[in-house]
N, C-alpha and C positions, 0 to 999 in steps of 0.2 A: 598591349598596343591600344592606342587611342586614336579615334578618327573624329574629325569635325567635318561634317558633310553639308555642303550648301548646294541647293538646287539653283542653277544659273541659266540665264538666257545666253550668256557668253562669258568666257574667262580666258585670261592669258597670264603667263608668268615670264618675267624677264630677269636675266642674271648677267652681270657684266656687260650690259648694253645689248645683249642678244636675246631675242624671244626664243625660249626653249620649248614652250608648250602653249597651244592655243586651241580652244574648243568653242563651238557654238553651244546650243542647248545641251545640258547634261548636268554632271555633278563635279564640283570643285571639292576635292578631298584633301584635307590636311592630315598627314600621317605622323603620329608620334610613336617612337619605339622606346619601351622601358627596359630596365636591366634584366628582368626575368622573362621577357617575351620569347616565344618559340615560333617555329614554323607552323605549328598547330594553331597558334593564335592568329597568324596571318591567314591561314586557310579559312578559319572560322569567319574572320572579318571580311574577306573577299567574297565568300558565299553570301553573307548577310548584305553586303554592299550591292552586289549585282542583283539580288532579289528584292531589295528595298522598294516598296511600292509608295513612292512619294510624288509621282507625276499624275496629273488629272486625267481621268477617263472622259468619255463623251458627256457625262453628266456633271463633271467638275469635281467628282470625288477622287481623292488621292488613292488610286487603285492600279497604277501602272509602274513598272520598273523602268530603269534607264534604258534598257534594251527595247522594251515595248514602246517607249516614247521616242525611239530613234536618236537617243542622246549619246554622249561620249563622257569619258572620265578625264579629269586633269588631276593628277596625283602630285602633291607637294609635301616633301619631308619637312617636319617642324618639331624639333626637339623641345621647344618651349611649351608644348602641350603637357609636359611633365614638370612645369614650374610649380613649385610648392610655395604658396604665399602665406602660410599659416603663422610664420614667425618673422618678425622684423618687417622691413620695407623692401628688401631685395629678394626676389624669388630664388629658391634653392633648386638646382637641377640634379640633385643627387640620385633621383630615381630614373633619370634618362639613361639610356644605354650608352656605352662607350661608342665612339664613332665607328670603329671596325664592326662591332656587333650590329649597330644600327644600319650601317651600309648594307651588310649582308641580308638583313631582314627586310629592309626597304626594297632592295633589288628583287628579292624573292616575291614580295607583295606586288611589285610592278609586273614581273613576269607572269605571276599567277593571274593577275587581272587581265593581262593581254591574251590569256587563253580563253577568256570569256567572249561574249557576243558583241562587245562594243569597242570602238576605237579608244585607245589610251594614250594620253600625252603626259609629260612629266615636267617637273622643275629640275633644278640642278642640286644634287645632294651636297650639303654643307656650304652652299653658297648664300650670299646675301641676295635676296630676291625681292622683286617688286611684283605683287600679284594684283591684277586688275580683274574686276568682276562686275557683272550686272546680275544682282541677286534676283531670283524669281520667286516671289511670294510675299515676303521672304520665307524660305523654308530652310531651317538649319537643324540638323540632327547630330547628336553626340552618340558615339559608340565606343565601348571599351571591351576588350577581350576578356576582362575579368568577369563581365556580366554572364559569360557562358557558364562558369562554375557556379555562380549564384542561381542562374536559371535551373541548372541541373539539380541543385540542392533543394529547390522548392518543389512541393507536391503539385502535380498537374491536375487542374480541375477541368472536367469536361462537361 
């Protein structure tokens, strides 16, 4: 799974002329599901997302999570995060999960996020959406569940 996380002052998503999700301060998160992704990948990324310290503390240092900052999440599915542009001019989406698998994992990711301490809004799965945001910082972070296995393989230095 891949996430593009943007710290926002406000964000909303509209599909088919209807606003499906709107938040004030918080995180706009684009969620991509790949062919080999599992529920364990979703669990890993939800835990990382909810604990991510990218909001400023009283001294201006990025030291607070979305919960500590009183923010919310806006989760938007985006299969194009798996676009591979290494060959030719048209991206290949071969590594993106099939819609049925992606829907199941995206729904799980949303429900798992809703068990956390912050409000969660969403886009509409498989819809053409318009996303509006006021980026804060700007702060944009990329997360990939494959980083978990890379981290576990590296020796820890204390």
